[in-house]
N, C-alpha and C positions, 0 to 999 in steps of 0.2 A: 565492375559494371553493375547496373541496377537489375532488378528483376525483369523489367521490360526489355532489357538488352541495350539500353542507352548508356553511353559513357557519361559519368557525372562531370559537371563543369567545375574545375578547381576554383575559379574566381567566385562562383556562386557559393561553393562550400566555405571559402574563406570569409566571405561577407556574412554568411549565416552564422559562422563561429563568432565573429566579432559582435554580431547583434545579440547572440545568446550570452556572451560573456560581458557585454558592456555594462549592464546594470550592476552585476556583482562586483566588477572591478571598481566602478564608481562608488559603490557602498563601502568597499574595503578602504579606498582612498579617503572617503569621508570619515570613516571610523578612525583611521590613523591620524587624520587632522584633528578630530575631536579629542583623541587621546592626548596629543601634544598640547592642544589648547587647554584641556582640563588640568594637565600637570602644571602648565604655566599659571593657570588661575589659582591653583592651590598653593604654589610656591611663592607667587608674587607678593601676597600679603606679608609673609614672613620677611622677604627681602626689603619691602618698604618699611616694615617696623625696625629692622636693623639699621637701615639708612637713616631713619628718623631719629633713632636713639643714639647713633654714633657719629654719622657724618654731619648731620645738621648742627649739633652743638659745637663741633669743631669749627665749622664755618662761621657760626655766630660769634664764638669766642675769639676767632681770628679777627673778625671785624671789630669787636669790642677792644681788642688790644691795639688797634690802629685808630681808636676814637677816644673821645672824652665824654662820658655820660654824666649828666646832671639831672637830678630829680627836681622838677619844678611843679608849680601848682597845677593840678589837673593832669599830670603825666610826667614825661621825661624829655630831655633834650640831648641829642647825640650830635657831636661835632667831630668830623674826620680830622685827625691831627697827624696822620702818617706814622712815622716811626718815633714820635716824640716820647711815648711811654717807654720804649726800649732805650732811647738815648738818655732818658732820665735815670734809668736803672744802671746803665753801663758807664755813662760819662757825666751824669748830672747830679742833681741833689740827692738821689737815692743810691748813688754809687757806694757810699760807705755802708749802707744797709745791705745792699745786694752782694757786693764784692768784698768790702771791708776796707779798713785803713791799712794802707801799704807803707811799709818801712823800708829802710835800706837793707839790701841783701847782705847777710853775714857771710863769713867765709865758708861756713857749713852749707848755707844756701847756694853759694856759687859752686861748691862741689856737687851738690845734688843736681843742680841745673845743668852743669857741665857733663855729669855722668849720663843724664837723660838725653842730652843732645848727641853725645857719642853713640849711645845705644840706638837712637833714632836713625842717625846717619849709617850706622852699621847695618841696621835692618833694611834700609833703602838700598844700600850697596849689595847686600845679599840677595834681595829680591831682583835687582837688575841683572844679577848673574845666574839666577835660577831658571828652571825650564818653563815656569809659568809667567814669564815677564811679558807685559804689554805696556804700551805707552799710556793708555788710559788708566791702567792699574797703578803705574808709577805716579801719575798725576794725583789720583785720589789718595794714595799713601803719603805723598809729600804734603798734601793739604791737611790730612789727618795728623801728621807729625807736627806741622806748624801749630795746629789747634791745641794739641796736647802740650807743646812747648809753652804756649801762652798760659795754659792752665797751671802747669808746674811753676812758671814764673810768678803767677798770682799766689800760689800756695806758699812758696818760699818767702814771699814778701809779707803776706798777711799772717802766717803762722810764726813769724819772728816774735821775739820778746817785746819789741816796741810796736808790733803790728796789732791789728784787731780783725779777726776773721768775720766775714759777712755770712749771710744765709747760704750762699752757694758753697763756700768753703766748709761751713758746718755740715752741710749735707754730704759733701764728699768725704769728710772725716767719718761721719756715721756709716756711710756705705762701705768704704774700703776697710776700715778698722773693724767694724761690726761683722762683715762677711768673713774676714780672715779668722776672727775668733770663732765664729759660728761653724765654719767648715772644719777648722782644726779640732774643736771640741767634739763636733758630731762624728768626725772620722775616728777619733780616739775612742769614744764611747761605743761606736759600732764595732771597732776591732776588739774591744774588751768583751762585748756581749757575744761575740762569735767564738770566744775561747771557752774551754771547758771549766768555767768558774762556777762555784756554788751561788745560787740565787740569781743567775743571769736572766731567767724568764721573768722573775719579779721586777728586776730593774728595767727590763725592756718596756714594761707597762708604766713604771714610775717615770721614766724619762719622757714619756709622751704627754704627761699631765700639763706642763706649761703651754703646750700648743692648743689645748682645749679652752684656755682662758682668753677672753677678749682683750685686745690691746688697752681698752679703757680700764678694765679690771687690773691688768698688769701695772698700768700707770699709777692707779690709786694704791695698789699694794706696795710698790716700791717707793711711793711718796711717803707712806707710813714707815717703811723700813729705814729710809734715809733720814727720817726725822729723829734726831737724838733726844729731843725734849720729851717725847711721849712715844708710846708704841710698845710692842712686846720686847724689843731689844734695849729699852731704856736702862735697865739695871746693868746690862753688859757694857753699854757705852760709858756709863759712869764708872764702872769697875776698871776700865782700861784708860780712864782719864780723858774721855772724849765727850763728856757731858755737854760742853758748850760748842761742840764741833757741828758744823753744818756743811753738807755736800754742796749746797748752792751758793756758798759765800764766794767761791772762786769759779772762774769760767771753766777751767779744766776739770775741777771737781764735779761740776754739773754735767759736763760732757761725758765724763766717765760713768756717772750714774745712769745717763741715758743709754750709753753703750752696753753697760752691764744688764740693764733691764731688757733691752732689745735682744741681746745675746741669750739671756735666759729664756726668752719666749720662743725664739726661732731656731735655736740649736736642735730641738727635737725634730724639726722638719728636715734638717740636714741628716740627722741621725737615722731616721726611719728609711729615707731613700738610700743612703749609703749602706745601711744594714741589708736592705734587699739586694743591692748590687754585690755586696760581699758574699752573701749566701748563694747568689746565682752564678758565681764565677766557676770556671773549670778547675777541678781538683787534680787532674792528671799532671799538669806542669808543676804544681806545688809538690806533689809526691815525688816526681822525678828529681826536682831540685833538692829535696831533703835527702834522697838517696845519694846524690852527688856531693853532699856535704855543704850545701849553701846555708848561710846564716839566715836568721829571720829577717834582718834588715835587707839583705840581698833579695830574699824572696818577695818582700813587700815592694821594694823599689823597682825590680825588674819584671815581676810577674803580676802581683796583686794590683798595684797602682795602675799599670797600663790597662788592665782589664776593667777597672772601674772608672777610668778616665772619661769615657763618653757620658756615663751617668753623672759624673762629677761636674763636667762642663755644663750639662743641661740644668742641673739643680742650682749651680752657682748663677747661671744666667737668669733663671726664674727669680731667685732671691735678690739678685742684683737689680732687676727692674722694680721689684716690690720695695726694696730698701730706699730707693729714691723718693718714694711717696710717704715716708715716715712723717706722721703728724700727731698721732694720739699720745705717744709717750712724752715727747718734749712739751706738748701743750698741757698735759695733766700733771706731769712730774715736776716741771720747772717753770711752766708758763713762758717758755722760750728764754728765760733769764739764766743768770743775771745779765741784764741788758738784752743783747741778742745772741748771747754765747751759745745757746742751744736751739735757736730758731732755725728751722729747716726751710727749704724753698716752698714746700707745700703749706707749712704754717704761715710763712710770709704772704703767700697768695691768699690764704684764708683771712688773715688779719686785714689785708688790704680790701678784700671783698666786704668784710664786716664794717669797715669804715666807709663803705659806699664808693670806694675808688675801684670801680669795676674794670676800667681800662687798664690800670696798673696791675690789678689782680690777674687779668687775662694775659698781660705781657709777661708776668713772672711765670705763669703756667706754661706759656709757649716756650720761654727760655729753658724751663725744666724739661719740656718735651724734646727740644733740640739737644740738650745735654745728654739725656738718656739715650736718644737715638745714636748720637756720636759714640758714646761709650759702648753701647750694645753692638753696633755694627763693627767697631774696631775689635771687640772681644770675639765676635763670631768669625770674622775674617782671620784673626790670628789663630784661633783654634782650628778652623778648617784648613788653614795652610799647614799647621802642625800635623794634622791627620793625613793630608795629602803627601807630605814629605816622609811620613812614617815615623815621626819622632814622638 
C-alpha cells in the first residue's frame, strides 16, 4: 500500500516500468547491432581481398581455358571454344606433349597393371565388407579406382622403352620418386640425430642449410655441378674418365639430375618435421619394450613409426601438393630437355603462356589442379580409413 493508504495499480506499475526501461533497452539493442555491424565492416574488406586474389583468378582462368585468346591491334579478341583446349591436350595435337608417346605394353607392364587392378578390386571388396560402407562411398571409390587405373595404364605405356613420357608422366615421376627419397632420407637422418652420436647437434644445423637456398639458386648450383666440362668437380670427372659425360644427353640422366637436386633441397624439410615428431614421442613404451627384450627394428616398426605416423602423413601431404608445382629446377637445370624429358606440367603451362597461348596454358593448369585434387583426396581418404580402422 502507498502512504495515503491506496492500493497501487499493477497495470500502472507495469506500464511505468516499461516506460522507464524502454530507452535503455533500445540503446542496448542499438549498441549490439552497431557492434555486429562494425565487426562486419572491419572483416568484410579482408574477405573481399581474399576473394579478389583467389576466387577471381580461378574464375577468369577457367573461362580462358574454355576460350581462345588472340592479341589484335588495339586490344585482344576472345572466342569461346568450349573444351577444345582440353581435347587438344588429351586427344589432339598436344597429346604427345601432354601425355606422351604410347607404346605397346610389355609383359612387365601387364604385370604392373594387373597387380594394380587386383589391389583396387581387393580394396573395393574390403570396403564393401567394412563397417563404414555406403553406396555413395562405393561409387566414389570405384570412380577413383577407374581414374587411377587409366593413369597406371598411361604410365606403363609411356615409360616403356619404345614410349616417350609427356609432361604429365614427368611430373608424376618427379612427385612420387622424389617424395619417396625425401621421406626416406629425412627419416634416416632424423633417427641418426636422435641417437647419442658425437657431433649430432652440429649436423642438425648443417642438414637445414639446403632448405635456406632458393630453388633458383639450387638449380644454378646443380647446373654447375652436373656440367663436366667446367666447374669445381671438373678434375674429378676427368680423373674417373667422365670428362665428356653430360647428364642431359639422355632423358633419364636429366630426370635423375632433377630428382637429385629436388631431393637435396627438400629432404631438410622432412628431416626437421620428423625430428620434432621423434623427440616428442612417448618414451615409456620404448623403455618397456627394451626391458621385454624387443629389437630396435621391432621397437621402430611397432612403437616409433605408429607414433610419428600422423605427422608423417601430414608432412607427406604438404610436400605432395608442393611437388606437383615443380618448375624452377627443370627450367634452370635442363630447360625442360632433352626434348620434353624433364618438362613438368607447371613448366608446360608457363611455356604455353610465354608463347601467348593463354587458353592452352590455363587448360594445362586446370588439368594439373584436377590431378592434384584427385591424388590428394585419395591419399587423405586412404589415411583416414587406416586411422579409423586402427591400422
